[in-house]
matplotlib code that plots the C-alpha trace (Angstrom):
import matplotlib.pyplot as plt

x = [-17.7, -15.4, -17.0, -16.1, -17.9, -16.8, -17.6, -17.7, -17.4, -18.1, -17.3, -18.3, -15.5, -15.6, -14.8, -11.1, -9.9, -9.6, -5.8, -5.2, -7.6, -5.8, -2.4, -3.7, -5.1, -1.9, 0.6, -1.3, -4.7, -4.3, -1.0, -2.7, -5.6, -3.2, -1.1, -4.3, -5.1, -7.7, -7.8, -7.9, -8.8, -8.8, -9.1, -8.8, -10.3, -13.1, -12.2, -15.1, -14.3, -11.3, -13.6, -15.3, -13.5, -13.9, -12.6, -13.2, -12.3, -12.8, -13.7, -14.2, -17.8, -20.0, -18.8, -15.2, -16.2, -17.9, -15.1, -12.2, -13.9, -14.9, -11.3, -9.8, -12.1, -11.4, -7.7, -5.4, -3.6, -6.8, -8.0, -4.7, -3.7, -5.6, -9.1, -9.5, -7.9, -10.2, -13.5, -13.1, -12.8, -15.9, -19.1, -21.2, -20.6, -22.4, -21.7, -22.7, -21.9, -22.2, -20.9, -19.0, -16.6, -12.9, -11.9, -14.1, -12.6, -9.1, -10.0, -10.9, -7.5, -5.4, -2.3]
y = [-41.9, -40.6, -41.0, -40.1, -40.3, -42.9, -43.0, -46.4, -46.4, -49.6, -49.8, -52.3, -52.0, -52.7, -56.3, -57.1, -53.8, -54.7, -55.1, -51.9, -50.0, -51.3, -50.2, -46.7, -46.6, -47.8, -45.8, -42.6, -42.1, -43.1, -41.3, -38.2, -38.6, -38.8, -35.9, -33.8, -34.8, -37.5, -40.4, -43.5, -46.3, -49.2, -50.0, -52.9, -55.5, -57.6, -61.2, -62.5, -60.8, -58.6, -56.3, -55.1, -52.6, -50.7, -47.5, -46.4, -42.9, -41.3, -37.7, -35.7, -34.9, -34.3, -30.7, -31.9, -34.6, -31.9, -29.4, -31.8, -33.5, -30.3, -29.1, -32.5, -33.1, -29.6, -29.8, -29.9, -32.9, -34.9, -33.6, -34.0, -37.1, -40.3, -39.0, -40.2, -43.6, -44.2, -42.9, -44.7, -48.1, -47.7, -49.1, -48.5, -46.7, -46.9, -44.5, -45.0, -42.6, -43.6, -42.6, -45.0, -45.1, -44.4, -47.7, -49.5, -47.5, -48.3, -52.0, -51.6, -50.2, -52.2, -50.1]
z = [64.2, 61.5, 58.1, 54.5, 51.2, 48.7, 45.0, 43.4, 39.6, 37.7, 34.1, 31.4, 28.9, 25.2, 24.5, 24.7, 26.2, 29.9, 29.8, 27.9, 30.2, 33.3, 31.9, 31.3, 34.8, 36.5, 34.4, 33.8, 35.3, 38.9, 39.3, 37.8, 40.3, 43.2, 42.0, 42.0, 45.7, 44.9, 47.3, 45.1, 47.5, 45.1, 41.4, 39.0, 36.7, 38.0, 38.9, 36.9, 33.6, 32.6, 30.6, 33.8, 36.0, 39.2, 40.7, 44.3, 45.4, 48.8, 49.7, 52.9, 51.9, 48.9, 48.6, 48.3, 45.8, 43.6, 43.9, 43.2, 40.3, 38.7, 38.8, 37.8, 34.8, 33.5, 33.9, 30.8, 32.4, 32.2, 28.9, 27.1, 29.1, 29.7, 29.0, 25.4, 26.0, 29.0, 27.5, 24.2, 26.0, 28.3, 27.0, 30.2, 33.4, 36.8, 39.7, 43.3, 46.1, 49.8, 53.2, 55.4, 58.3, 57.5, 59.0, 56.5, 53.6, 54.9, 54.8, 51.1, 50.2, 47.8, 47.8]

ax = plt.figure().add_subplot(projection="3d")
ax.plot(x, y, z, "-o")
ax.set_aspect("equal")
plt.show()
């Protein structure tokens, strides 16, 4: 079976910042992720509350996850780009990393 690693990030945003956060994600952060070779599977505001957000990214394996993220988060494009606007709106963040079949990951894709 063909598996990949997915990282699920869940954010509790500061009250009233969900719309602004999503705008930064759609217009700057996700395009930047994709330009750096990061497979963004799905992202968006939670249906139950706009100030909760999720981001799902896929990687070949844990080594690729570590290497890509190390490069991405040290890049000038991230640091001088959406970093501050994103971080200042996050109150809490939870990260989960699991392995799953590519077919299941593809079923989660929203774009």
